[in-house]
One Martini backbone bead per residue (centre of mass of N, CA, C, O) as a GRO file, in nm:
protein
  274
    1UNK     BB    1   1.058   1.361  -0.309
    2UNK     BB    2   0.794   1.299  -0.561
    3UNK     BB    3   0.538   1.078  -0.642
    4UNK     BB    4   0.394   1.008  -0.965
    5UNK     BB    5   0.132   0.890  -1.148
    6UNK     BB    6   0.054   0.778  -1.433
    7UNK     BB    7  -0.173   0.761  -1.667
    8UNK     BB    8  -0.421   0.572  -1.846
    9UNK     BB    9  -0.417   0.805  -2.030
   10UNK     BB   10  -0.338   1.094  -2.258
   11UNK     BB   11  -0.352   1.284  -1.995
   12UNK     BB   12  -0.112   1.511  -1.831
   13UNK     BB   13  -0.235   1.744  -1.645
   14UNK     BB   14  -0.231   1.636  -1.357
   15UNK     BB   15   0.073   1.593  -1.339
   16UNK     BB   16   0.160   1.881  -1.411
   17UNK     BB   17   0.011   2.022  -1.184
   18UNK     BB   18   0.147   1.864  -0.949
   19UNK     BB   19   0.436   1.945  -1.019
   20UNK     BB   20   0.397   2.247  -0.981
   21UNK     BB   21   0.304   2.236  -0.690
   22UNK     BB   22   0.562   2.110  -0.580
   23UNK     BB   23   0.760   2.327  -0.674
   24UNK     BB   24   0.622   2.565  -0.513
   25UNK     BB   25   0.694   2.371  -0.235
   26UNK     BB   26   1.016   2.265  -0.267
   27UNK     BB   27   1.054   2.047  -0.460
   28UNK     BB   28   1.321   1.877  -0.626
   29UNK     BB   29   1.171   1.596  -0.718
   30UNK     BB   30   1.030   1.380  -0.967
   31UNK     BB   31   0.862   1.075  -0.967
   32UNK     BB   32   0.801   0.800  -1.206
   33UNK     BB   33   0.615   0.547  -1.252
   34UNK     BB   34   0.608   0.196  -1.381
   35UNK     BB   35   0.336   0.056  -1.405
   36UNK     BB   36   0.186  -0.001  -1.150
   37UNK     BB   37   0.076  -0.324  -1.077
   38UNK     BB   38   0.090  -0.404  -1.393
   39UNK     BB   39  -0.045  -0.145  -1.528
   40UNK     BB   40  -0.115   0.034  -1.795
   41UNK     BB   41   0.070   0.328  -1.878
   42UNK     BB   42   0.236   0.585  -1.912
   43UNK     BB   43   0.541   0.643  -1.991
   44UNK     BB   44   0.784   0.734  -1.771
   45UNK     BB   45   0.996   0.876  -1.953
   46UNK     BB   46   0.814   1.057  -2.123
   47UNK     BB   47   0.682   1.203  -1.881
   48UNK     BB   48   0.938   1.307  -1.746
   49UNK     BB   49   1.029   1.481  -1.985
   50UNK     BB   50   0.779   1.665  -1.984
   51UNK     BB   51   0.808   1.772  -1.698
   52UNK     BB   52   1.089   1.895  -1.729
   53UNK     BB   53   1.021   2.083  -1.973
   54UNK     BB   54   0.743   2.228  -1.851
   55UNK     BB   55   0.832   2.272  -1.531
   56UNK     BB   56   1.140   2.262  -1.428
   57UNK     BB   57   1.207   1.970  -1.305
   58UNK     BB   58   1.338   1.719  -1.163
   59UNK     BB   59   1.385   1.365  -1.259
   60UNK     BB   60   1.260   1.011  -1.184
   61UNK     BB   61   1.243   0.743  -1.358
   62UNK     BB   62   1.104   0.443  -1.370
   63UNK     BB   63   1.264   0.119  -1.444
   64UNK     BB   64   1.143  -0.183  -1.557
   65UNK     BB   65   1.162  -0.551  -1.632
   66UNK     BB   66   0.876  -0.667  -1.708
   67UNK     BB   67   0.822  -0.535  -2.031
   68UNK     BB   68   1.139  -0.569  -2.119
   69UNK     BB   69   1.394  -0.615  -2.303
   70UNK     BB   70   1.708  -0.530  -2.364
   71UNK     BB   71   1.657  -0.361  -2.616
   72UNK     BB   72   1.427  -0.187  -2.496
   73UNK     BB   73   1.592  -0.071  -2.263
   74UNK     BB   74   1.806   0.068  -2.432
   75UNK     BB   75   1.611   0.250  -2.587
   76UNK     BB   76   1.500   0.398  -2.341
   77UNK     BB   77   1.771   0.514  -2.239
   78UNK     BB   78   1.842   0.671  -2.495
   79UNK     BB   79   1.586   0.846  -2.508
   80UNK     BB   80   1.617   0.975  -2.230
   81UNK     BB   81   1.888   1.109  -2.282
   82UNK     BB   82   1.790   1.284  -2.521
   83UNK     BB   83   1.574   1.412  -2.292
   84UNK     BB   84   1.754   1.473  -2.025
   85UNK     BB   85   1.794   1.212  -1.866
   86UNK     BB   86   1.987   1.162  -1.537
   87UNK     BB   87   1.769   0.978  -1.386
   88UNK     BB   88   1.734   0.642  -1.235
   89UNK     BB   89   1.504   0.382  -1.143
   90UNK     BB   90   1.595   0.051  -1.075
   91UNK     BB   91   1.358  -0.213  -1.137
   92UNK     BB   92   1.189  -0.504  -1.158
   93UNK     BB   93   0.885  -0.523  -1.068
   94UNK     BB   94   0.573  -0.581  -1.076
   95UNK     BB   95   0.354  -0.807  -1.107
   96UNK     BB   96   0.123  -0.952  -1.271
   97UNK     BB   97  -0.189  -0.975  -1.256
   98UNK     BB   98  -0.368  -1.258  -1.223
   99UNK     BB   99  -0.614  -1.173  -1.417
  100UNK     BB  100  -0.385  -1.110  -1.672
  101UNK     BB  101  -0.192  -1.364  -1.742
  102UNK     BB  102  -0.324  -1.474  -2.009
  103UNK     BB  103  -0.249  -1.192  -2.175
  104UNK     BB  104  -0.005  -1.113  -1.981
  105UNK     BB  105   0.354  -1.099  -2.003
  106UNK     BB  106   0.635  -1.134  -1.849
  107UNK     BB  107   0.979  -1.085  -1.895
  108UNK     BB  108   1.247  -1.062  -1.724
  109UNK     BB  109   1.543  -1.046  -1.856
  110UNK     BB  110   1.583  -0.876  -1.604
  111UNK     BB  111   1.704  -0.723  -1.321
  112UNK     BB  112   1.799  -0.471  -1.125
  113UNK     BB  113   2.101  -0.547  -1.128
  114UNK     BB  114   2.130  -0.579  -1.441
  115UNK     BB  115   2.032  -0.293  -1.507
  116UNK     BB  116   2.260  -0.148  -1.362
  117UNK     BB  117   2.485  -0.275  -1.526
  118UNK     BB  118   2.392  -0.163  -1.798
  119UNK     BB  119   2.412   0.135  -1.717
  120UNK     BB  120   2.714   0.134  -1.649
  121UNK     BB  121   2.806   0.063  -1.932
  122UNK     BB  122   2.669   0.307  -2.074
  123UNK     BB  123   2.825   0.522  -1.914
  124UNK     BB  124   3.101   0.440  -2.051
  125UNK     BB  125   3.012   0.411  -2.370
  126UNK     BB  126   2.774   0.660  -2.404
  127UNK     BB  127   2.761   0.857  -2.116
  128UNK     BB  128   3.044   0.983  -2.029
  129UNK     BB  129   2.997   1.296  -2.029
  130UNK     BB  130   2.697   1.224  -1.869
  131UNK     BB  131   2.604   1.044  -1.638
  132UNK     BB  132   2.382   0.835  -1.498
  133UNK     BB  133   2.182   0.822  -1.226
  134UNK     BB  134   2.160   0.551  -0.999
  135UNK     BB  135   1.880   0.378  -0.869
  136UNK     BB  136   1.733   0.218  -0.574
  137UNK     BB  137   1.569  -0.013  -0.392
  138UNK     BB  138   1.442  -0.025  -0.038
  139UNK     BB  139   1.345  -0.311   0.161
  140UNK     BB  140   1.257  -0.321   0.519
  141UNK     BB  141   0.975  -0.502   0.505
  142UNK     BB  142   1.134  -0.746   0.656
  143UNK     BB  143   1.239  -0.992   0.864
  144UNK     BB  144   1.551  -0.937   0.728
  145UNK     BB  145   1.703  -0.641   0.681
  146UNK     BB  146   2.005  -0.722   0.657
  147UNK     BB  147   1.970  -0.859   0.377
  148UNK     BB  148   1.902  -0.595   0.224
  149UNK     BB  149   2.182  -0.469   0.268
  150UNK     BB  150   2.331  -0.667   0.088
  151UNK     BB  151   2.177  -0.580  -0.165
  152UNK     BB  152   2.267  -0.290  -0.157
  153UNK     BB  153   2.567  -0.352  -0.203
  154UNK     BB  154   2.525  -0.476  -0.483
  155UNK     BB  155   2.407  -0.219  -0.609
  156UNK     BB  156   2.658  -0.050  -0.570
  157UNK     BB  157   2.842  -0.230  -0.750
  158UNK     BB  158   2.640  -0.160  -1.006
  159UNK     BB  159   2.599   0.184  -0.946
  160UNK     BB  160   2.447   0.277  -0.710
  161UNK     BB  161   2.379   0.615  -0.547
  162UNK     BB  162   2.069   0.567  -0.471
  163UNK     BB  163   1.779   0.544  -0.234
  164UNK     BB  164   1.447   0.404  -0.217
  165UNK     BB  165   1.207   0.344  -0.004
  166UNK     BB  166   0.974   0.192   0.115
  167UNK     BB  167   0.713   0.228   0.284
  168UNK     BB  168   0.692   0.362   0.617
  169UNK     BB  169   0.545   0.242   0.954
  170UNK     BB  170   0.764   0.098   1.122
  171UNK     BB  171   0.960   0.128   1.400
  172UNK     BB  172   1.164  -0.099   1.333
  173UNK     BB  173   1.271   0.035   1.074
  174UNK     BB  174   1.368   0.296   1.201
  175UNK     BB  175   1.565   0.163   1.396
  176UNK     BB  176   1.740   0.037   1.177
  177UNK     BB  177   1.818   0.304   1.034
  178UNK     BB  178   1.964   0.426   1.291
  179UNK     BB  179   2.211   0.196   1.247
  180UNK     BB  180   2.296   0.318   0.992
  181UNK     BB  181   2.550   0.412   0.782
  182UNK     BB  182   2.505   0.679   0.586
  183UNK     BB  183   2.781   0.706   0.446
  184UNK     BB  184   2.809   0.405   0.348
  185UNK     BB  185   2.493   0.430   0.207
  186UNK     BB  186   2.470   0.691   0.093
  187UNK     BB  187   2.154   0.777  -0.054
  188UNK     BB  188   1.866   0.805   0.159
  189UNK     BB  189   1.516   0.778   0.102
  190UNK     BB  190   1.230   0.807   0.282
  191UNK     BB  191   0.930   0.641   0.275
  192UNK     BB  192   0.613   0.828   0.229
  193UNK     BB  193   0.265   0.712   0.263
  194UNK     BB  194  -0.034   0.822   0.264
  195UNK     BB  195  -0.326   0.758   0.407
  196UNK     BB  196  -0.700   0.758   0.315
  197UNK     BB  197  -0.805   0.482   0.457
  198UNK     BB  198  -0.906   0.189   0.573
  199UNK     BB  199  -0.910   0.039   0.301
  200UNK     BB  200  -0.626   0.127   0.213
  201UNK     BB  201  -0.470   0.001   0.450
  202UNK     BB  202  -0.565  -0.290   0.405
  203UNK     BB  203  -0.465  -0.328   0.116
  204UNK     BB  204  -0.164  -0.266   0.152
  205UNK     BB  205  -0.113  -0.483   0.376
  206UNK     BB  206  -0.244  -0.744   0.206
  207UNK     BB  207  -0.162  -0.683  -0.129
  208UNK     BB  208   0.125  -0.536  -0.100
  209UNK     BB  209   0.432  -0.566  -0.174
  210UNK     BB  210   0.650  -0.419   0.073
  211UNK     BB  211   0.408  -0.374   0.283
  212UNK     BB  212   0.384  -0.264   0.638
  213UNK     BB  213   0.106  -0.236   0.869
  214UNK     BB  214   0.022  -0.168   1.162
  215UNK     BB  215  -0.259  -0.213   1.347
  216UNK     BB  216  -0.251   0.060   1.503
  217UNK     BB  217  -0.291   0.222   1.239
  218UNK     BB  218  -0.544   0.098   1.116
  219UNK     BB  219  -0.726   0.157   1.381
  220UNK     BB  220  -0.738   0.475   1.339
  221UNK     BB  221  -0.941   0.391   1.137
  222UNK     BB  222  -1.270   0.463   1.013
  223UNK     BB  223  -1.503   0.353   0.789
  224UNK     BB  224  -1.692   0.626   0.855
  225UNK     BB  225  -1.519   0.821   0.740
  226UNK     BB  226  -1.445   1.084   0.585
  227UNK     BB  227  -1.238   1.196   0.355
  228UNK     BB  228  -1.125   1.431   0.524
  229UNK     BB  229  -1.066   1.277   0.785
  230UNK     BB  230  -0.878   1.064   0.661
  231UNK     BB  231  -0.669   1.259   0.539
  232UNK     BB  232  -0.588   1.396   0.802
  233UNK     BB  233  -0.488   1.138   0.938
  234UNK     BB  234  -0.283   1.056   0.722
  235UNK     BB  235  -0.112   1.313   0.755
  236UNK     BB  236  -0.047   1.279   1.055
  237UNK     BB  237   0.103   1.009   1.028
  238UNK     BB  238   0.317   1.106   0.826
  239UNK     BB  239   0.443   1.316   1.014
  240UNK     BB  240   0.529   1.122   1.234
  241UNK     BB  241   0.715   0.948   1.061
  242UNK     BB  242   0.900   1.173   0.953
  243UNK     BB  243   0.997   1.267   1.232
  244UNK     BB  244   1.142   0.986   1.295
  245UNK     BB  245   1.321   0.978   1.023
  246UNK     BB  246   1.496   1.245   0.964
  247UNK     BB  247   1.773   1.142   1.128
  248UNK     BB  248   1.806   0.859   0.920
  249UNK     BB  249   1.805   1.036   0.659
  250UNK     BB  250   1.860   1.240   0.365
  251UNK     BB  251   1.546   1.211   0.296
  252UNK     BB  252   1.245   1.232   0.106
  253UNK     BB  253   0.976   0.997  -0.017
  254UNK     BB  254   0.681   1.086  -0.163
  255UNK     BB  255   0.380   0.907  -0.196
  256UNK     BB  256   0.113   0.964  -0.397
  257UNK     BB  257  -0.218   0.934  -0.338
  258UNK     BB  258  -0.401   0.941  -0.610
  259UNK     BB  259  -0.272   1.224  -0.686
  260UNK     BB  260  -0.279   1.388  -0.394
  261UNK     BB  261  -0.088   1.659  -0.366
  262UNK     BB  262  -0.217   1.823  -0.135
  263UNK     BB  263  -0.124   1.635   0.091
  264UNK     BB  264   0.179   1.684   0.057
  265UNK     BB  265   0.182   1.985   0.109
  266UNK     BB  266   0.077   1.972   0.402
  267UNK     BB  267   0.311   1.803   0.507
  268UNK     BB  268   0.540   1.997   0.435
  269UNK     BB  269   0.435   2.228   0.612
  270UNK     BB  270   0.443   2.067   0.888
  271UNK     BB  271   0.770   2.015   0.831
  272UNK     BB  272   0.905   2.273   0.707
  273UNK     BB  273   0.950   2.220   0.364
  274UNK     BB  274   0.777   2.459   0.202
   0.00000   0.00000   0.00000
C-alpha cells in the first residue's frame, strides 16, 4: 500500500498522476489520508473514489472522527459505499493545530473503536451483500507496545481485519514485531515513511505524535545536504528499515513524503517490489 495526501486545493491531478505511477510499479492499493495534521484538504472518500474510478486501483480512504458527528460519518460511509469503496481505515484523527483551535473545533463524537463498531453494524444491516473491510491503526512507537497490542485486540473485536502501523524507524519496534504471532493478529502492514531532510526528521521526531526517530538516524542527515542528497539518503534508510521489517509483517505501507511518489518508486525498485 502507498499513502497519498489529498490536496489543499481542488486540483486532483498530482494525486491521480502519483496513483498511476504507483500502479505502474506494482502497488496494490492507494490509501488516502483524511485531512492529516487537522488541516482541511479534499475529502478522503471522494478523492479515493475518483482514484479508483479513473486509475483503476484499489483504495483505502482514511476516515477520522475529528470533524464529523455520527450522522455525518454514516452519510460518508453510505456515500463511499455507493461509490464502490469497500475498504476503510478507521482512525480517531490528529488533533486540531493549537493555532487554529479558536476557530476550528474538533467533534470526536466517536473514537476509532466506536467508528469500527458503527461500521460493523452497518456491515450487518446495510452492507451485508458485500461488507466493507475495516482497518485500524497500530502505533508501536510507545513506551509499552504490549499495551497497544491489547488495543489491537479490542479493534479486532470491533471488526478490524487489517492494520497499518505508524511509521517505524526504531529497531526496538521491529524486534517487538518479530515476536508477534502474525497469524493471530490478522493482516499487519509495516509503515515506512522516507525522510527527506534533516529538518523533516527533526520535525517528525519532535512535533508529530506517534512517530519516534532515533538520534542515530537524524544525525545521518546534514542540514547542508542538497535536496537530491537528502532524498537519496532518506530512500536508503527506508530500504534498510523495510529490509529488517519484511519478515515480520504481511506487507508494507509506504507513506509518501510531500507526495513525492518518485521516491517510493525508487524504494520499491531497490526492494525488488516494483
